[in-house]
PyMOL Python script that loads the backbone (N, CA, C, O; Angstrom):
from pymol import cmd

cmd.read_pdbstr("""\
ATOM      1  N   MET A   1      -0.255  23.378  26.140  1.00  0.00           N
ATOM      2  CA  MET A   1      -0.145  22.806  24.664  1.00  0.00           C
ATOM      3  C   MET A   1      -0.123  23.825  23.710  1.00  0.00           C
ATOM      4  O   MET A   1      -1.016  24.672  23.713  1.00  0.00           O
ATOM      5  N   LYS A   2       0.776  23.850  22.900  1.00  0.00           N
ATOM      6  CA  LYS A   2       0.894  25.040  21.999  1.00  0.00           C
ATOM      7  C   LYS A   2      -0.293  24.956  21.044  1.00  0.00           C
ATOM      8  O   LYS A   2      -0.774  23.871  20.721  1.00  0.00           O
ATOM      9  N   ALA A   3      -0.816  26.279  20.542  1.00  0.00           N
ATOM     10  CA  ALA A   3      -2.036  26.574  19.840  1.00  0.00           C
ATOM     11  C   ALA A   3      -1.609  26.310  18.351  1.00  0.00           C
ATOM     12  O   ALA A   3      -0.567  26.859  17.994  1.00  0.00           O
ATOM     13  N   ASP A   4      -2.276  25.549  17.449  1.00  0.00           N
ATOM     14  CA  ASP A   4      -1.902  25.516  15.915  1.00  0.00           C
ATOM     15  C   ASP A   4      -0.904  24.653  15.845  1.00  0.00           C
ATOM     16  O   ASP A   4       0.110  24.923  15.202  1.00  0.00           O
ATOM     17  N   THR A   5      -1.046  23.592  16.447  1.00  0.00           N
ATOM     18  CA  THR A   5       0.338  22.502  16.102  1.00  0.00           C
ATOM     19  C   THR A   5      -0.385  21.412  15.507  1.00  0.00           C
ATOM     20  O   THR A   5       0.289  20.487  15.053  1.00  0.00           O
ATOM     21  N   HIS A   6      -1.547  21.359  15.433  1.00  0.00           N
ATOM     22  CA  HIS A   6      -2.002  20.005  14.921  1.00  0.00           C
ATOM     23  C   HIS A   6      -3.014  20.298  13.682  1.00  0.00           C
ATOM     24  O   HIS A   6      -3.930  21.117  13.750  1.00  0.00           O
ATOM     25  N   PRO A   7      -2.719  19.528  12.569  1.00  0.00           N
ATOM     26  CA  PRO A   7      -3.395  19.641  11.545  1.00  0.00           C
ATOM     27  C   PRO A   7      -4.949  19.526  11.532  1.00  0.00           C
ATOM     28  O   PRO A   7      -5.455  18.764  12.356  1.00  0.00           O
ATOM     29  N   SER A   8      -5.760  20.218  10.663  1.00  0.00           N
ATOM     30  CA  SER A   8      -7.040  20.147  10.823  1.00  0.00           C
ATOM     31  C   SER A   8      -7.584  18.674  10.382  1.00  0.00           C
ATOM     32  O   SER A   8      -7.260  18.176   9.304  1.00  0.00           O
ATOM     33  N   TYR A   9      -8.432  18.032  11.305  1.00  0.00           N
ATOM     34  CA  TYR A   9      -9.203  16.932  11.027  1.00  0.00           C
ATOM     35  C   TYR A   9     -10.600  16.977  10.751  1.00  0.00           C
ATOM     36  O   TYR A   9     -11.355  17.408  11.622  1.00  0.00           O
ATOM     37  N   HIS A  10     -10.987  16.638   9.790  1.00  0.00           N
ATOM     38  CA  HIS A  10     -12.237  16.855   9.310  1.00  0.00           C
ATOM     39  C   HIS A  10     -12.606  15.529   8.275  1.00  0.00           C
ATOM     40  O   HIS A  10     -11.821  14.647   7.927  1.00  0.00           O
ATOM     41  N   MET A  11     -14.065  15.673   7.893  1.00  0.00           N
ATOM     42  CA  MET A  11     -14.687  14.569   6.992  1.00  0.00           C
ATOM     43  C   MET A  11     -14.349  14.563   5.796  1.00  0.00           C
ATOM     44  O   MET A  11     -14.522  15.636   5.218  1.00  0.00           O
ATOM     45  N   ILE A  12     -13.841  13.574   5.087  1.00  0.00           N
ATOM     46  CA  ILE A  12     -13.731  13.375   3.396  1.00  0.00           C
ATOM     47  C   ILE A  12     -14.533  12.125   2.907  1.00  0.00           C
ATOM     48  O   ILE A  12     -15.035  11.205   3.553  1.00  0.00           O
ATOM     49  N   LYS A  13     -14.501  12.357   1.675  1.00  0.00           N
ATOM     50  CA  LYS A  13     -15.244  11.191   1.019  1.00  0.00           C
ATOM     51  C   LYS A  13     -14.054  10.108   0.393  1.00  0.00           C
ATOM     52  O   LYS A  13     -13.227  10.460  -0.448  1.00  0.00           O
ATOM     53  N   VAL A  14     -14.110   9.185   0.779  1.00  0.00           N
ATOM     54  CA  VAL A  14     -13.015   8.237   0.003  1.00  0.00           C
ATOM     55  C   VAL A  14     -13.941   7.376  -1.140  1.00  0.00           C
ATOM     56  O   VAL A  14     -15.042   6.885  -0.890  1.00  0.00           O
ATOM     57  N   VAL A  15     -13.268   7.309  -2.397  1.00  0.00           N
ATOM     58  CA  VAL A  15     -13.955   6.467  -3.240  1.00  0.00           C
ATOM     59  C   VAL A  15     -12.908   5.514  -3.778  1.00  0.00           C
ATOM     60  O   VAL A  15     -11.828   5.855  -4.260  1.00  0.00           O
ATOM     61  N   MET A  16     -13.457   4.013  -3.608  1.00  0.00           N
ATOM     62  CA  MET A  16     -12.580   2.955  -3.868  1.00  0.00           C
ATOM     63  C   MET A  16     -12.600   2.918  -5.352  1.00  0.00           C
ATOM     64  O   MET A  16     -13.290   3.651  -6.060  1.00  0.00           O
ATOM     65  N   THR A  17     -11.596   1.793  -5.852  1.00  0.00           N
ATOM     66  CA  THR A  17     -11.703   1.518  -7.311  1.00  0.00           C
ATOM     67  C   THR A  17     -12.730   0.961  -8.021  1.00  0.00           C
ATOM     68  O   THR A  17     -12.756   1.109  -9.243  1.00  0.00           O
ATOM     69  N   ASN A  18     -13.753   0.218  -7.339  1.00  0.00           N
ATOM     70  CA  ASN A  18     -14.727  -0.394  -7.914  1.00  0.00           C
ATOM     71  C   ASN A  18     -16.210   0.557  -7.734  1.00  0.00           C
ATOM     72  O   ASN A  18     -17.361   0.208  -7.998  1.00  0.00           O
ATOM     73  N   GLY A  19     -15.688   1.936  -7.160  1.00  0.00           N
ATOM     74  CA  GLY A  19     -16.930   3.160  -7.279  1.00  0.00           C
ATOM     75  C   GLY A  19     -17.624   3.020  -5.858  1.00  0.00           C
ATOM     76  O   GLY A  19     -18.484   3.868  -5.621  1.00  0.00           O
ATOM     77  N   THR A  20     -17.372   2.071  -4.882  1.00  0.00           N
ATOM     78  CA  THR A  20     -17.841   2.341  -3.591  1.00  0.00           C
ATOM     79  C   THR A  20     -17.497   3.474  -2.746  1.00  0.00           C
ATOM     80  O   THR A  20     -16.371   3.905  -2.992  1.00  0.00           O
ATOM     81  N   GLU A  21     -18.102   4.067  -1.853  1.00  0.00           N
ATOM     82  CA  GLU A  21     -17.777   5.237  -1.171  1.00  0.00           C
ATOM     83  C   GLU A  21     -18.024   5.131   0.412  1.00  0.00           C
ATOM     84  O   GLU A  21     -18.859   4.391   0.933  1.00  0.00           O
ATOM     85  N   PHE A  22     -17.174   5.976   1.068  1.00  0.00           N
ATOM     86  CA  PHE A  22     -17.576   6.275   2.284  1.00  0.00           C
ATOM     87  C   PHE A  22     -16.989   7.188   2.853  1.00  0.00           C
ATOM     88  O   PHE A  22     -15.910   7.639   2.468  1.00  0.00           O
ATOM     89  N   MET A  23     -17.595   7.568   3.809  1.00  0.00           N
ATOM     90  CA  MET A  23     -16.820   8.848   4.539  1.00  0.00           C
ATOM     91  C   MET A  23     -16.330   8.498   5.836  1.00  0.00           C
ATOM     92  O   MET A  23     -16.954   7.787   6.623  1.00  0.00           O
ATOM     93  N   THR A  24     -14.910   9.136   6.111  1.00  0.00           N
ATOM     94  CA  THR A  24     -14.247   9.046   7.066  1.00  0.00           C
ATOM     95  C   THR A  24     -13.597  10.213   7.425  1.00  0.00           C
ATOM     96  O   THR A  24     -13.705  11.155   6.641  1.00  0.00           O
ATOM     97  N   ARG A  25     -12.699  10.422   8.818  1.00  0.00           N
ATOM     98  CA  ARG A  25     -12.222  11.637   9.118  1.00  0.00           C
ATOM     99  C   ARG A  25     -10.665  11.529   8.888  1.00  0.00           C
ATOM    100  O   ARG A  25     -10.040  10.515   9.202  1.00  0.00           O
ATOM    101  N   SER A  26     -10.103  12.594   8.341  1.00  0.00           N
ATOM    102  CA  SER A  26      -8.673  12.584   7.785  1.00  0.00           C
ATOM    103  C   SER A  26      -8.322  13.896   7.951  1.00  0.00           C
ATOM    104  O   SER A  26      -9.076  14.851   8.138  1.00  0.00           O
ATOM    105  N   THR A  27      -6.667  13.874   7.839  1.00  0.00           N
ATOM    106  CA  THR A  27      -6.248  15.419   7.423  1.00  0.00           C
ATOM    107  C   THR A  27      -6.001  15.621   6.250  1.00  0.00           C
ATOM    108  O   THR A  27      -5.370  16.619   5.902  1.00  0.00           O
ATOM    109  N   TYR A  28      -6.510  14.583   5.273  1.00  0.00           N
ATOM    110  CA  TYR A  28      -6.391  14.978   4.011  1.00  0.00           C
ATOM    111  C   TYR A  28      -6.843  16.141   3.312  1.00  0.00           C
ATOM    112  O   TYR A  28      -8.037  16.165   3.613  1.00  0.00           O
ATOM    113  N   GLY A  29      -6.659  16.976   2.675  1.00  0.00           N
ATOM    114  CA  GLY A  29      -7.111  17.981   1.995  1.00  0.00           C
ATOM    115  C   GLY A  29      -8.131  18.880   2.931  1.00  0.00           C
ATOM    116  O   GLY A  29      -7.895  18.998   4.133  1.00  0.00           O
ATOM    117  N   LYS A  30      -9.228  19.481   2.346  1.00  0.00           N
ATOM    118  CA  LYS A  30     -10.125  19.981   3.191  1.00  0.00           C
ATOM    119  C   LYS A  30     -11.178  19.495   3.454  1.00  0.00           C
ATOM    120  O   LYS A  30     -11.462  18.446   2.875  1.00  0.00           O
ATOM    121  N   ASP A  31     -12.193  20.106   4.475  1.00  0.00           N
ATOM    122  CA  ASP A  31     -13.630  19.321   4.541  1.00  0.00           C
ATOM    123  C   ASP A  31     -14.359  19.176   3.371  1.00  0.00           C
ATOM    124  O   ASP A  31     -14.408  20.008   2.466  1.00  0.00           O
ATOM    125  N   GLY A  32     -14.972  18.013   3.407  1.00  0.00           N
ATOM    126  CA  GLY A  32     -15.759  17.337   2.197  1.00  0.00           C
ATOM    127  C   GLY A  32     -14.911  16.998   0.950  1.00  0.00           C
ATOM    128  O   GLY A  32     -15.487  16.583  -0.056  1.00  0.00           O
ATOM    129  N   ASP A  33     -13.788  17.130   0.966  1.00  0.00           N
ATOM    130  CA  ASP A  33     -12.676  16.753  -0.389  1.00  0.00           C
ATOM    131  C   ASP A  33     -13.112  15.285  -0.498  1.00  0.00           C
ATOM    132  O   ASP A  33     -13.674  14.671   0.409  1.00  0.00           O
ATOM    133  N   THR A  34     -12.799  14.794  -1.683  1.00  0.00           N
ATOM    134  CA  THR A  34     -12.857  13.541  -2.284  1.00  0.00           C
ATOM    135  C   THR A  34     -11.381  13.136  -2.352  1.00  0.00           C
ATOM    136  O   THR A  34     -10.560  13.932  -2.807  1.00  0.00           O
ATOM    137  N   LEU A  35     -10.950  11.699  -1.833  1.00  0.00           N
ATOM    138  CA  LEU A  35      -9.840  10.746  -2.056  1.00  0.00           C
ATOM    139  C   LEU A  35     -10.201   9.592  -3.031  1.00  0.00           C
ATOM    140  O   LEU A  35     -10.972   8.710  -2.652  1.00  0.00           O
ATOM    141  N   ASN A  36      -9.736   9.579  -4.108  1.00  0.00           N
ATOM    142  CA  ASN A  36     -10.084   8.583  -5.088  1.00  0.00           C
ATOM    143  C   ASN A  36      -8.829   7.704  -4.850  1.00  0.00           C
ATOM    144  O   ASN A  36      -7.678   8.125  -4.967  1.00  0.00           O
ATOM    145  N   LEU A  37      -9.191   6.366  -4.484  1.00  0.00           N
ATOM    146  CA  LEU A  37      -7.972   5.570  -4.451  1.00  0.00           C
ATOM    147  C   LEU A  37      -7.548   4.876  -5.845  1.00  0.00           C
ATOM    148  O   LEU A  37      -8.354   4.772  -6.770  1.00  0.00           O
ATOM    149  N   ASP A  38      -6.367   4.461  -5.915  1.00  0.00           N
ATOM    150  CA  ASP A  38      -5.854   3.878  -7.042  1.00  0.00           C
ATOM    151  C   ASP A  38      -5.679   2.289  -6.889  1.00  0.00           C
ATOM    152  O   ASP A  38      -5.918   1.448  -7.756  1.00  0.00           O
ATOM    153  N   ILE A  39      -5.119   2.034  -5.351  1.00  0.00           N
ATOM    154  CA  ILE A  39      -5.190   0.819  -5.104  1.00  0.00           C
ATOM    155  C   ILE A  39      -5.960   0.599  -3.829  1.00  0.00           C
ATOM    156  O   ILE A  39      -5.898   1.485  -2.976  1.00  0.00           O
ATOM    157  N   ASP A  40      -6.640  -0.422  -3.612  1.00  0.00           N
ATOM    158  CA  ASP A  40      -7.405  -0.713  -2.451  1.00  0.00           C
ATOM    159  C   ASP A  40      -7.510  -2.024  -1.972  1.00  0.00           C
ATOM    160  O   ASP A  40      -7.119  -2.928  -2.712  1.00  0.00           O
ATOM    161  N   PRO A  41      -7.968  -2.292  -0.866  1.00  0.00           N
ATOM    162  CA  PRO A  41      -7.974  -3.613  -0.288  1.00  0.00           C
ATOM    163  C   PRO A  41      -8.895  -4.713  -1.275  1.00  0.00           C
ATOM    164  O   PRO A  41      -8.510  -5.879  -1.186  1.00  0.00           O
ATOM    165  N   THR A  42      -9.957  -4.487  -2.115  1.00  0.00           N
ATOM    166  CA  THR A  42     -10.731  -5.123  -3.050  1.00  0.00           C
ATOM    167  C   THR A  42      -9.793  -5.398  -4.337  1.00  0.00           C
ATOM    168  O   THR A  42     -10.318  -6.056  -5.235  1.00  0.00           O
ATOM    169  N   THR A  43      -8.370  -4.936  -4.536  1.00  0.00           N
ATOM    170  CA  THR A  43      -7.949  -5.151  -5.837  1.00  0.00           C
ATOM    171  C   THR A  43      -6.401  -5.503  -5.510  1.00  0.00           C
ATOM    172  O   THR A  43      -5.793  -6.372  -6.135  1.00  0.00           O
ATOM    173  N   HIS A  44      -5.945  -4.894  -4.679  1.00  0.00           N
ATOM    174  CA  HIS A  44      -4.258  -5.265  -4.258  1.00  0.00           C
ATOM    175  C   HIS A  44      -4.103  -6.566  -3.824  1.00  0.00           C
ATOM    176  O   HIS A  44      -4.733  -6.972  -2.847  1.00  0.00           O
ATOM    177  N   PRO A  45      -3.159  -7.429  -4.583  1.00  0.00           N
ATOM    178  CA  PRO A  45      -2.698  -8.755  -4.125  1.00  0.00           C
ATOM    179  C   PRO A  45      -2.340  -8.873  -2.802  1.00  0.00           C
ATOM    180  O   PRO A  45      -2.739  -9.882  -2.220  1.00  0.00           O
ATOM    181  N   ALA A  46      -1.687  -8.084  -2.201  1.00  0.00           N
ATOM    182  CA  ALA A  46      -1.690  -8.043  -0.578  1.00  0.00           C
ATOM    183  C   ALA A  46      -2.927  -8.697   0.022  1.00  0.00           C
ATOM    184  O   ALA A  46      -2.813  -9.738   0.670  1.00  0.00           O
ATOM    185  N   TRP A  47      -4.041  -8.145  -0.165  1.00  0.00           N
ATOM    186  CA  TRP A  47      -4.997  -8.199   0.566  1.00  0.00           C
ATOM    187  C   TRP A  47      -6.015  -9.297   0.054  1.00  0.00           C
ATOM    188  O   TRP A  47      -6.854  -9.826   0.782  1.00  0.00           O
ATOM    189  N   THR A  48      -5.836  -9.574  -1.298  1.00  0.00           N
ATOM    190  CA  THR A  48      -6.836 -10.695  -1.933  1.00  0.00           C
ATOM    191  C   THR A  48      -6.218 -11.847  -2.035  1.00  0.00           C
ATOM    192  O   THR A  48      -6.854 -12.785  -2.515  1.00  0.00           O
ATOM    193  N   GLY A  49      -4.888 -12.042  -1.624  1.00  0.00           N
ATOM    194  CA  GLY A  49      -4.007 -13.269  -1.753  1.00  0.00           C
ATOM    195  C   GLY A  49      -3.882 -13.751  -3.600  1.00  0.00           C
ATOM    196  O   GLY A  49      -3.831 -14.902  -4.034  1.00  0.00           O
ATOM    197  N   GLY A  50      -3.862 -12.688  -4.260  1.00  0.00           N
ATOM    198  CA  GLY A  50      -3.687 -13.304  -5.486  1.00  0.00           C
ATOM    199  C   GLY A  50      -2.318 -13.530  -5.963  1.00  0.00           C
ATOM    200  O   GLY A  50      -1.428 -13.101  -5.229  1.00  0.00           O
ATOM    201  N   SER A  51      -1.955 -14.155  -7.115  1.00  0.00           N
ATOM    202  CA  SER A  51      -0.648 -14.372  -7.407  1.00  0.00           C
ATOM    203  C   SER A  51       0.287 -13.310  -7.728  1.00  0.00           C
ATOM    204  O   SER A  51      -0.110 -12.249  -8.209  1.00  0.00           O
ATOM    205  N   GLN A  52       1.336 -13.509  -7.519  1.00  0.00           N
ATOM    206  CA  GLN A  52       2.447 -12.358  -7.683  1.00  0.00           C
ATOM    207  C   GLN A  52       3.507 -13.124  -8.120  1.00  0.00           C
ATOM    208  O   GLN A  52       3.825 -14.194  -7.602  1.00  0.00           O
ATOM    209  N   GLN A  53       4.094 -12.581  -9.112  1.00  0.00           N
ATOM    210  CA  GLN A  53       5.369 -13.247  -9.657  1.00  0.00           C
ATOM    211  C   GLN A  53       6.655 -12.207  -9.324  1.00  0.00           C
ATOM    212  O   GLN A  53       6.545 -10.985  -9.229  1.00  0.00           O
ATOM    213  N   LEU A  54       7.843 -12.946  -9.176  1.00  0.00           N
ATOM    214  CA  LEU A  54       8.834 -12.145  -8.779  1.00  0.00           C
ATOM    215  C   LEU A  54       9.859 -11.834 -10.098  1.00  0.00           C
ATOM    216  O   LEU A  54      10.442 -12.740 -10.692  1.00  0.00           O
ATOM    217  N   LEU A  55       9.954 -10.685 -10.381  1.00  0.00           N
ATOM    218  CA  LEU A  55      10.909 -10.528 -11.506  1.00  0.00           C
ATOM    219  C   LEU A  55      12.104  -9.716 -10.888  1.00  0.00           C
ATOM    220  O   LEU A  55      12.067  -8.794 -10.074  1.00  0.00           O
ATOM    221  N   ASP A  56      13.070 -10.259 -11.443  1.00  0.00           N
ATOM    222  CA  ASP A  56      14.559  -9.843 -11.070  1.00  0.00           C
ATOM    223  C   ASP A  56      15.252  -9.940 -12.304  1.00  0.00           C
ATOM    224  O   ASP A  56      15.154 -10.963 -12.982  1.00  0.00           O
ATOM    225  N   ARG A  57      16.051  -8.824 -12.715  1.00  0.00           N
ATOM    226  CA  ARG A  57      16.626  -8.794 -13.920  1.00  0.00           C
ATOM    227  C   ARG A  57      18.233  -8.425 -13.283  1.00  0.00           C
ATOM    228  O   ARG A  57      18.762  -7.330 -13.477  1.00  0.00           O
ATOM    229  N   GLY A  58      18.793  -9.387 -12.608  1.00  0.00           N
ATOM    230  CA  GLY A  58      20.220  -9.017 -12.403  1.00  0.00           C
ATOM    231  C   GLY A  58      20.551  -8.058 -10.965  1.00  0.00           C
ATOM    232  O   GLY A  58      21.615  -7.515 -10.669  1.00  0.00           O
ATOM    233  N   GLY A  59      19.338  -8.062 -10.256  1.00  0.00           N
ATOM    234  CA  GLY A  59      19.059  -7.260  -9.178  1.00  0.00           C
ATOM    235  C   GLY A  59      19.349  -7.958  -7.770  1.00  0.00           C
ATOM    236  O   GLY A  59      20.129  -8.903  -7.659  1.00  0.00           O
ATOM    237  N   ARG A  60      18.672  -7.418  -6.755  1.00  0.00           N
ATOM    238  CA  ARG A  60      18.922  -8.087  -5.330  1.00  0.00           C
ATOM    239  C   ARG A  60      19.050  -9.698  -5.175  1.00  0.00           C
ATOM    240  O   ARG A  60      19.955 -10.260  -4.558  1.00  0.00           O
ATOM    241  N   LEU A  61      17.895 -10.384  -5.900  1.00  0.00           N
ATOM    242  CA  LEU A  61      17.501 -11.484  -5.751  1.00  0.00           C
ATOM    243  C   LEU A  61      18.716 -12.265  -6.498  1.00  0.00           C
ATOM    244  O   LEU A  61      19.103 -13.338  -6.035  1.00  0.00           O
ATOM    245  N   SER A  62      19.193 -11.816  -7.438  1.00  0.00           N
ATOM    246  CA  SER A  62      20.287 -12.520  -8.495  1.00  0.00           C
ATOM    247  C   SER A  62      21.768 -12.342  -7.345  1.00  0.00           C
ATOM    248  O   SER A  62      22.509 -13.311  -7.180  1.00  0.00           O
ATOM    249  N   LYS A  63      21.931 -11.519  -6.908  1.00  0.00           N
ATOM    250  CA  LYS A  63      23.090 -11.264  -6.093  1.00  0.00           C
ATOM    251  C   LYS A  63      22.909 -11.928  -4.917  1.00  0.00           C
ATOM    252  O   LYS A  63      23.933 -12.343  -4.374  1.00  0.00           O
ATOM    253  N   PHE A  64      21.750 -12.152  -4.334  1.00  0.00           N
ATOM    254  CA  PHE A  64      21.686 -12.962  -3.141  1.00  0.00           C
ATOM    255  C   PHE A  64      21.814 -14.340  -3.371  1.00  0.00           C
ATOM    256  O   PHE A  64      22.490 -14.965  -2.555  1.00  0.00           O
ATOM    257  N   ASN A  65      21.271 -14.988  -4.378  1.00  0.00           N
ATOM    258  CA  ASN A  65      21.401 -16.388  -4.916  1.00  0.00           C
ATOM    259  C   ASN A  65      22.809 -16.762  -5.409  1.00  0.00           C
ATOM    260  O   ASN A  65      23.227 -17.918  -5.357  1.00  0.00           O
ATOM    261  N   SER A  66      23.552 -15.681  -5.910  1.00  0.00           N
ATOM    262  CA  SER A  66      24.605 -16.032  -6.377  1.00  0.00           C
ATOM    263  C   SER A  66      25.771 -15.932  -4.958  1.00  0.00           C
ATOM    264  O   SER A  66      26.891 -16.411  -5.132  1.00  0.00           O
ATOM    265  N   ARG A  67      25.508 -15.448  -3.923  1.00  0.00           N
ATOM    266  CA  ARG A  67      26.243 -15.387  -2.686  1.00  0.00           C
ATOM    267  C   ARG A  67      26.014 -16.491  -1.884  1.00  0.00           C
ATOM    268  O   ARG A  67      26.969 -17.155  -1.481  1.00  0.00           O
ATOM    269  N   PHE A  68      24.553 -16.853  -1.521  1.00  0.00           N
ATOM    270  CA  PHE A  68      24.365 -17.704  -0.584  1.00  0.00           C
ATOM    271  C   PHE A  68      23.560 -19.052  -1.044  1.00  0.00           C
ATOM    272  O   PHE A  68      23.265 -19.948  -0.253  1.00  0.00           O
ATOM    273  N   GLY A  69      23.271 -19.063  -2.345  1.00  0.00           N
ATOM    274  CA  GLY A  69      22.666 -20.129  -3.063  1.00  0.00           C
ATOM    275  C   GLY A  69      23.248 -21.288  -2.454  1.00  0.00           C
ATOM    276  O   GLY A  69      22.513 -22.089  -1.876  1.00  0.00           O
ATOM    277  N   ASN A  70      24.812 -21.516  -2.536  1.00  0.00           N
ATOM    278  CA  ASN A  70      25.424 -22.991  -2.114  1.00  0.00           C
ATOM    279  C   ASN A  70      25.271 -23.214  -0.838  1.00  0.00           C
ATOM    280  O   ASN A  70      26.096 -24.019  -0.405  1.00  0.00           O
ATOM    281  N   LEU A  71      24.372 -22.723   0.093  1.00  0.00           N
ATOM    282  CA  LEU A  71      24.362 -22.908   1.375  1.00  0.00           C
ATOM    283  C   LEU A  71      23.365 -23.923   1.435  1.00  0.00           C
ATOM    284  O   LEU A  71      23.442 -24.719   2.372  1.00  0.00           O
ATOM    285  N   GLY A  72      22.270 -24.064   0.449  1.00  0.00           N
ATOM    286  CA  GLY A  72      21.342 -25.204   0.472  1.00  0.00           C
ATOM    287  C   GLY A  72      20.383 -24.791   1.595  1.00  0.00           C
ATOM    288  O   GLY A  72      19.648 -25.700   1.981  1.00  0.00           O
ATOM    289  N   LEU A  73      20.277 -23.901   2.046  1.00  0.00           N
ATOM    290  CA  LEU A  73      19.201 -23.692   3.132  1.00  0.00           C
ATOM    291  C   LEU A  73      17.558 -23.402   2.724  1.00  0.00           C
ATOM    292  O   LEU A  73      17.188 -22.382   2.141  1.00  0.00           O
ATOM    293  N   GLY A  74      16.775 -24.365   3.098  1.00  0.00           N
ATOM    294  CA  GLY A  74      15.504 -24.307   2.714  1.00  0.00           C
ATOM    295  C   GLY A  74      15.125 -25.082   1.631  1.00  0.00           C
ATOM    296  O   GLY A  74      14.003 -25.114   1.126  1.00  0.00           O
ATOM    297  N   LYS A  75      16.129 -25.719   1.289  1.00  0.00           N
ATOM    298  CA  LYS A  75      15.634 -26.863   0.169  1.00  0.00           C
ATOM    299  C   LYS A  75      15.818 -28.159   0.772  1.00  0.00           C
ATOM    300  O   LYS A  75      16.672 -28.417   1.620  1.00  0.00           O
ATOM    301  N   LYS A  76      14.792 -29.133   0.189  1.00  0.00           N
ATOM    302  CA  LYS A  76      14.816 -30.353   0.570  1.00  0.00           C
ATOM    303  C   LYS A  76      14.521 -31.363  -0.522  1.00  0.00           C
ATOM    304  O   LYS A  76      14.518 -32.567  -0.265  1.00  0.00           O
TER     305      LYS A  76
END
""", "prot")
cmd.dss("prot")
cmd.show_as("cartoon", "prot")
cmd.util.cbc("prot")
cmd.orient("prot")
């Protein structure tokens, strides 16, 4: 195996949006650095199951509905 091909793998501190902290191993930054999360599993709707609104202003969804809306698939 070639020498110096892998990045440094070391301990960092991760701070979640609610202030909780934990230590983990990562290739991020240097040994002892802090990673502050903007989005984490306690706040993001993908993990919390929160409601999400679909906003489309003449984009992909509108194009799809104009092409395939008359097929009636999925509507009962």
